[in-house]
ZAMARGU-4260 file (C-alpha; in steps of 0.2 Angstrom, whole numbers, plus 5000, padded with zeros to 4 digits):
<rodrens>
0) 6120/5962/5318 | 6132/5967/5332 | 6151/5964/5333 | 6148/5955/5350 | 6144/5938/5342
5) 6148/5935/5323 | 6157/5920/5317 | 6159/5909/5301 | 6143/5901/5306 | 6134/5917/5307
10) 6140/5922/5290 | 6136/5905/5283 | 6118/5906/5288 | 6117/5924/5282 | 6124/5919/5265
15) 6111/5906/5263 | 6097/5919/5266 | 6105/5931/5254 | 6105/5918/5241 | 6086/5914/5243
20) 6087/5899/5254 | 6072/5898/5266 | 6074/5882/5274 | 6088/5872/5281 | 6083/5853/5283
25) 6094/5848/5297 | 6100/5833/5307 | 6113/5841/5318 | 6127/5834/5328 | 6143/5837/5338
30) 6150/5846/5323 | 6137/5860/5323 | 6139/5870/5339 | 6143/5885/5329 | 6127/5885/5319
35) 6116/5881/5334 | 6124/5896/5344 | 6122/5907/5329 | 6104/5903/5327 | 6101/5905/5346
40) 6110/5922/5346 | 6099/5928/5331 | 6084/5923/5340 | 6089/5932/5356 | 6092/5948/5346
45) 6076/5947/5336 | 6085/5943/5320 | 6078/5925/5317 | 6067/5931/5302 | 6083/5936/5293
50) 6090/5918/5293 | 6083/5902/5286 | 6071/5892/5296 | 6078/5875/5303 | 6067/5860/5299
55) 6073/5846/5311 | 6073/5829/5302 | 6077/5814/5312 | 6085/5805/5297 | 6095/5813/5283
60) 6086/5804/5269 | 6070/5814/5274 | 6080/5830/5275 | 6087/5829/5258 | 6071/5822/5250
65) 6062/5837/5257 | 6074/5849/5250 | 6074/5840/5233 | 6055/5841/5232 | 6055/5859/5237
70) 6067/5863/5223 | 6057/5853/5210 | 6042/5863/5214 | 6050/5881/5215 | 6066/5879/5205
75) 6075/5886/5220 | 6088/5877/5230 | 6087/5874/5249 | 6100/5868/5261 | 6103/5852/5271
80) 6114/5851/5286 | 6120/5834/5292 | 6133/5827/5304 | 6151/5824/5298 | 6154/5807/5288
85) 6140/5797/5296 | 6126/5809/5291 | 6134/5811/5274 | 6133/5792/5271 | 6115/5792/5277
90) 6110/5803/5263 | 6120/5795/5249 | 6105/5788/5240 | 6095/5804/5241 | 6110/5813/5234
95) 6110/5801/5219 | 6092/5805/5217 | 6095/5824/5217 | 6109/5822/5205 | 6099/5811/5193
100) 6084/5822/5195 | 6093/5838/5192 | 6088/5846/5208 | 6098/5861/5215 | 6102/5859/5234
105) 6116/5863/5245 | 6122/5850/5257 | 6133/5856/5272 | 6142/5844/5284 | 6153/5848/5298
110) 6170/5839/5300 | 6179/5832/5315 | 6189/5846/5323 | 6207/5847/5317 | 6214/5851/5335
115) 6214/5841/5351 | 6222/5850/5365 | 6210/5865/5366 | 6221/5876/5354 | 6206/5884/5346
120) 6187/5886/5350 | 6179/5870/5344 | 6194/5859/5347 | 6190/5840/5351 | 6180/5837/5366
125) 6171/5820/5363 | 6177/5803/5359 | 6167/5803/5343 | 6178/5816/5336 | 6192/5803/5333
130) 6180/5790/5327 | 6172/5801/5314 | 6189/5807/5307 | 6189/5799/5290 | 6203/5802/5277
135) 6192/5809/5263 | 6175/5814/5269 | 6171/5824/5253 | 6175/5809/5243 | 6159/5801/5249
140) 6148/5812/5238 | 6161/5817/5225 | 6153/5806/5212 | 6136/5813/5214 | 6138/5832/5216
145) 6142/5845/5204 | 6154/5854/5216 | 6162/5850/5233 | 6173/5861/5244 | 6180/5864/5261
150) 6177/5880/5271 | 6194/5884/5278 | 6191/5902/5284 | 6176/5912/5288 | 6183/5927/5278
155) 6177/5920/5261 | 6163/5908/5267 | 6150/5919/5259 | 6159/5918/5242 | 6160/5899/5244
160) 6141/5898/5248 | 6136/5909/5234 | 6147/5900/5221 | 6141/5883/5227 | 6123/5889/5224
165) 6127/5897/5208 | 6133/5880/5202 | 6118/5871/5209 | 6106/5882/5200 | 6115/5882/5183
170) 6109/5869/5171 | 6111/5854/5172 | 6106/5859/5190 | 6111/5847/5204 | 6117/5845/5222
175) 6133/5853/5229 | 6142/5849/5245 | 6152/5860/5257 | 6161/5854/5273 | 6169/5864/5288
180) 6177/5859/5304 | 6171/5865/5320 | 6186/5877/5323 | 6183/5886/5306 | 6164/5887/5310
185) 6168/5895/5327 | 6180/5908/5319 | 6176/5926/5325 | 6173/5938/5310 | 6169/5956/5307
190) 6152/5957/5298 | 6153/5958/5280 | 6141/5956/5264 | 6142/5949/5247 | 6131/5954/5233
195) 6121/5939/5227 | 6117/5947/5210 | 6135/5943/5204 | 6132/5924/5207 | 6117/5921/5196
200) 6114/5905/5187 | 6122/5903/5170 | 6109/5905/5156 | 6108/5889/5145 | 6111/5892/5127
205) 6099/5892/5112 | 6100/5883/5096 | 6110/5891/5082 | 6101/5896/5066 | 6109/5882/5057
210) 6104/5868/5069 | 6086/5875/5071 | 6084/5875/5052 | 6091/5857/5050 | 6079/5850/5064
215) 6064/5860/5058 | 6066/5854/5040 | 6068/5836/5045 | 6052/5836/5055 | 6042/5845/5042
220) 6048/5833/5028 | 6046/5817/5039 | 6033/5804/5035 | 6031/5798/5053 | 6040/5811/5065
225) 6040/5807/5084 | 6045/5817/5099 | 6051/5808/5115 | 6054/5817/5131 | 6056/5812/5150
230) 6059/5829/5160 | 6055/5843/5148 | 6041/5847/5161 | 6053/5851/5175 | 6050/5868/5168
235) 6030/5869/5168 | 6030/5883/5156 | 6039/5872/5143 | 6024/5861/5141 | 6014/5873/5132
240) 6028/5877/5120 | 6030/5858/5116 | 6011/5857/5113 | 6012/5871/5101 | 6026/5863/5091
245) 6018/5846/5091 | 6001/5853/5085 | 6009/5863/5072 | 6017/5848/5064 | 6004/5835/5070
250) 6019/5825/5079 | 6014/5812/5092 | 6024/5814/5109 | 6029/5799/5119 | 6034/5801/5137
255) 6048/5789/5142 | 6051/5786/5161 | 6041/5802/5163 | 6047/5812/5179 | 6035/5826/5176
260) 6020/5831/5166 | 6028/5834/5149 | 6012/5833/5138 | 5994/5834/5142 | 5986/5816/5143
265) 5970/5822/5135 | 5979/5829/5119 | 5976/5817/5105 | 5994/5819/5100 | 5999/5811/5117
270) 6007/5794/5111 | 6008/5785/5128 | 6021/5781/5140 | 6037/5770/5140 | 6042/5763/5157
275) 6048/5745/5160 | 6047/5741/5142 | 6047/5722/5136 | 6039/5725/5119 | 6043/5736/5104
280) 6034/5753/5104 | 6025/5754/5087 | 6026/5773/5086 | 6045/5772/5089 | 6047/5758/5076
285) 6038/5767/5062 | 6046/5784/5065 | 6058/5790/5052 | 6063/5806/5062 | 6064/5806/5081
290) 6067/5822/5091 | 6072/5817/5109 | 6070/5832/5121 | 6077/5831/5139 | 6078/5812/5142
295) 6091/5801/5149 | 6084/5785/5143 | 6072/5788/5128 | 6071/5769/5125 | 6079/5753/5130
300) 6088/5747/5114 | 6088/5728/5119 | 6069/5727/5118 | 6063/5743/5111 | 6072/5755/5098
305) 6069/5765/5082 | 6071/5756/5066 | 6088/5756/5057 | 6090/5772/5047 | 6079/5783/5058
310) 6086/5801/5060 | 6088/5805/5078 | 6090/5823/5084 | 6094/5825/5103 | 6091/5841/5112
315) 6095/5841/5131 | 6102/5851/5145 | 6115/5837/5146 | 6116/5828/5130 | 6133/5820/5134
320) 6127/5812/5150 | 6144/5815/5158 | 6138/5806/5174 | 6133/5790/5165 | 6147/5778/5161
325) 6139/5768/5147 | 6128/5779/5136 | 6125/5780/5117 | 6111/5785/5106 | 6116/5786/5087
330) 6111/5804/5084 | 6112/5814/5068 | 6114/5829/5079 | 6115/5833/5098 | 6114/5850/5106
335) 6115/5857/5123 | 6100/5869/5125 | 6085/5875/5135 | 6071/5864/5130 | 6058/5878/5130
340) 6069/5889/5120 | 6073/5875/5107 | 6055/5870/5104 | 6050/5888/5102 | 6064/5891/5090
345) 6059/5876/5079 | 6041/5881/5079 | 6045/5899/5074 | 6056/5893/5060 | 6042/5881/5053
350) 6029/5895/5054 | 6040/5908/5046 | 6045/5898/5031 | 6028/5889/5029 | 6035/5872/5030
355) 6018/5864/5034 | 6009/5852/5022 | 5991/5852/5027 | 5986/5836/5018 | 6000/5826/5027
360) 5996/5834/5044 | 5977/5830/5042 | 5982/5812/5040 | 5993/5812/5055 | 5980/5821/5065
365) 5966/5808/5060 | 5978/5794/5065 | 5982/5802/5081 | 5964/5804/5086 | 5960/5786/5082
370) 5975/5780/5092 | 5971/5791/5107 | 5953/5785/5107 | 5958/5767/5107 | 5971/5770/5121
375) 5958/5778/5132 | 5945/5765/5129 | 5958/5752/5134 | 5962/5762/5150 | 5944/5764/5154
380) 5941/5745/5153 | 5957/5742/5164 | 5950/5753/5178 | 5937/5740/5184 | 5941/5729/5199
385) 5943/5711/5194 | 5935/5697/5204 | 5935/5707/5220 | 5953/5712/5219 | 5960/5729/5218
390) 5972/5732/5204 | 5985/5746/5202 | 5974/5753/5188 | 5958/5753/5198 | 5967/5761/5213
395) 5975/5775/5202 | 5958/5779/5195 | 5950/5780/5212 | 5964/5792/5217 | 5961/5802/5201
400) 5942/5804/5205 | 5946/5808/5223 | 5957/5823/5217 | 5945/5829/5204 | 5943/5848/5207
405) 5957/5848/5220 | 5973/5859/5218 | 5983/5843/5220 | 6002/5840/5219 | 6005/5821/5217
410) 6022/5813/5221 | 6026/5796/5214 | 6038/5782/5219 | 6029/5766/5214 | 6043/5758/5203
415) 6035/5743/5193 | 6018/5751/5193 | 6024/5767/5186 | 6016/5765/5169 | 5999/5760/5176
420) 6000/5775/5188 | 6004/5788/5175 | 5991/5781/5162 | 5977/5781/5175 | 5981/5797/5183
425) 5979/5805/5166 | 5988/5821/5171 | 5986/5836/5161 | 5992/5851/5172 | 6010/5854/5170
430) 6019/5853/5187 | 6005/5842/5195 | 6015/5826/5196 | 6033/5824/5201 | 6045/5809/5202
435) 6063/5811/5209 | 6070/5804/5193 | 6084/5794/5202 | 6088/5776/5206 | 6087/5776/5226
440) 6071/5772/5235 | 6064/5782/5250 | 6062/5799/5242 | 6043/5799/5245 | 6044/5801/5264
445) 6053/5817/5265 | 6047/5824/5248 | 6029/5828/5254 | 6037/5839/5268 | 6047/5850/5255
450) 6032/5850/5243 | 6020/5856/5256 | 6032/5870/5262 | 6034/5875/5244 | 6015/5876/5241
455) 6005/5876/5257 | 5989/5880/5248 | 5990/5864/5238 | 5985/5846/5243 | 6000/5835/5243
460) 5997/5816/5239 | 6011/5803/5239 | 6009/5787/5229 | 6022/5774/5234 | 6025/5756/5234
465) 6026/5746/5251 | 6045/5743/5248 | 6048/5761/5244 | 6037/5766/5260 | 6049/5756/5271
470) 6064/5764/5263 | 6057/5781/5266 | 6060/5781/5285 | 6041/5783/5288 | 6042/5786/5306
475) 6054/5800/5304 | 6045/5808/5289 | 6028/5807/5297 | 6034/5815/5313 | 6041/5829/5303
480) 6025/5831/5294 | 6016/5832/5311 | 6029/5844/5319 | 6029/5857/5306 | 6010/5855/5301
485) 6013/5850/5283 | 6000/5836/5281 | 6000/5824/5266 | 5990/5809/5260 | 6001/5794/5257
490) 5993/5780/5247 | 6003/5763/5247 | 6002/5751/5232 | 6005/5736/5244 | 6009/5720/5234
495) 6018/5713/5250 | 6035/5713/5241 | 6048/5720/5229 | 6042/5717/5211 | 6058/5725/5204
500) 6069/5710/5207 | 6057/5698/5201 | 6054/5708/5185 | 6073/5710/5182 | 6076/5691/5185
505) 6062/5686/5173 | 6069/5698/5159 | 6086/5688/5160 | 6080/5671/5165 | 6062/5669/5159
510) 6063/5650/5161 | 6076/5648/5174 | 6075/5640/5191 | 6069/5655/5200 | 6055/5657/5188
515) 6050/5638/5190 | 6051/5639/5209 | 6043/5657/5210 | 6058/5660/5222 | 6065/5678/5220
520) 6069/5683/5238 | 6057/5698/5235 | 6043/5695/5248 | 6039/5707/5262 | 6029/5693/5271
525) 6025/5693/5285 | 6017/5710/5282 | 6020/5726/5291 | 6006/5736/5298 | 6011/5751/5288
530) 5997/5763/5293 | 6001/5758/5311 | 6018/5764/5309 | 6011/5780/5302 | 5999/5782/5317
535) 6013/5779/5330 | 6023/5793/5321 | 6009/5806/5322 | 5998/5803/5307 | 5979/5807/5310
540) 5972/5793/5300 | 5978/5776/5295 | 5969/5761/5286 | 5972/5746/5276 | 5960/5742/5262
545) 5957/5726/5252 | 5939/5727/5246 | 5937/5737/5230 | 5920/5743/5235 | 5927/5751/5251
550) 5942/5759/5243 | 5933/5776/5237 | 5925/5779/5254 | 5942/5776/5264 | 5951/5787/5252
555) 5938/5801/5254 | 5939/5799/5273 | 5958/5800/5273 | 5958/5816/5262 | 5946/5824/5274
560) 5959/5821/5288 | 5972/5829/5277 | 5961/5844/5274 | 5959/5845/5293 | 5978/5847/5296
565) 5984/5829/5299 | 5993/5817/5288 | 5984/5801/5282 | 5991/5784/5276 | 5981/5771/5267
570) 5988/5755/5263 | 5979/5747/5248 | 5981/5728/5246 | 5985/5724/5228 | 5989/5706/5221
575) 6005/5699/5229 | 6021/5700/5220
</rodrens>
């Protein structure tokens, strides 16, 4: 680095690199001349490799979804650069996903210049600088980030970047937001460094001895213990620890709104999945002790809940759910803890004190094996096409068979087909299936970009509803996949509508006028040629399939194109909403 050109923008980019950020997923605008010039100067001087690589994304949702997926795969935050208030508003849904999904990411946006007569470099030069001058730009994301701040001088920009990323990484992880006006980002500086070692993430706590003893004793003495989890598998190494605890005490494990692979599907103790529940889960009803580990919504109490008197223990990186306004589970005990550490502590306590009753455990194991075999038989039967119609179960089974032997990473955003997809993917490998964990649709467009950049050796497959596909800015997302050579296979569960609004209305008004008229304002007819959109944006393969007999061949052909370096999109016609 020379003193000829060194500004806040230069220091900002250096700080990102020092903190381990490899990529800046960017939609740049009139607020970013400082960043653009700093990158060009680095290239001219042969220093580009020392700074993060810019991935140009023509829509902000694609940019943040890519950074989100990268963080989910690696655990390491990446950066997103967007344009003032307009770009910030465009990624609001994606920020909500990152916050709910506990994905560390740094979002940076410029601000309209604060001078207008040329007083400082970067002063206002375009009419848009007045139009985009809002009173509280940081407030746009304040409800959905862990930390937000304004860069007011380059003299401490590195400290701000490192602090922001320290907060993003620390559990519960999540997005952070920094803003800086043009004049500040153009400020000349003397080069300086900050040691990133002093900004490491805060280590989550372990259970105290007393809490460990209480939970271990309760599980060991229970007649029908149960474990419920949603995102323990965000740390893939925690899955083996949970398996060890479950097998030690023969405890079934239910995955509720599973965002990750939390427990191997083929383990007899796998107790199934809870998604859009409309009936009571029998395992939950019979449980006398329930251990909830890392779950925002372990059950929906209006339709599915533990029996009265059940002892509930809650272990979570965020057991108070500070970002959820209405939330309550009647727990005996709650603790903030790293889930992997906690289950290992409980298992060690049980083993060290010989709390295992082999006769009781043998009965539990036998019941679990029988229950698991019945469930598998039912799923096998459901995987057959019906009367020439492709079902979600059959489609998912075809995807599973297609990927047999592949080192695949599957991203899911199928909403009302979530349970069918998880049951028929039958995932066993930790880290092999990911869902954003939030409430905003559209993640599945940019997510394959980040996932493929994070693990270029793996086959990336995105399973998505047709509504979610339209939300995902597919023309932008597939263009990015093409430009940066990060191919993925997208399989669309196309029921020509949004099943979610219909499902929700029937839950509240099962015999109402909407139900009688089948009028839910949820149709996506006339249909869109979704593969045609993909081909126009740079995909190498696009097809629509309605014949069950043709589906395996089309999926095989599409995967071959992905292996050849181009993205592929297959729209599979399911029964209409």
